[in-house]
C-alpha positions, 0 to 999 in steps of 0.5 A: 209666883202665882199658885193655881187654886183650882184643878183644870178638868181633864179633857175627854178625848174623841179619838177617830181617824178623821174629823167627820168620824170624830163628829160621828163619835160625839153624836153616837155618845149623845154629845153635841160637837158644837157645844163641847168645852173640855174635849180634845179631838185626836186623829193621829198617834202623835197627838196622844204624846204626853197623855196623863194617866187616867185620861178619858176617851171615847171612840166609835166603830173602831173595828170598822177603821180602815187600817190601810189608811195612813196612820190608822194602824198606828193610832189603833196600836197607840190606843191599845198600849196607852189603855194597857199602861193606864194612860187612857181609860174608856169613858163611862156613861157618867163621864160622858154625861159630865162632858155634856154638862149634866150634873152627875150624883155620886 
């Protein structure tokens, strides 16, 4: 049996209703969408299943999401619920800097 010696870093979730808005979210937070390593794009509530406690996420312009679009209302409700349960946590500026690859001092 092989034991894992290092912990894998938790992914940063970029959550938006479609890929174009995910790209805009990344750019709004100063991230280069083409050079991201431990990032996961989330476009539906279904993709949030199995989220581990404390997973970081970013969104942008969430108040402007059109809730009449299929799945957007469910995605918005899932974000709220998982945040209240502690499974999702809004990424702070140092978390986003770490996703950029910058060294963050404690």
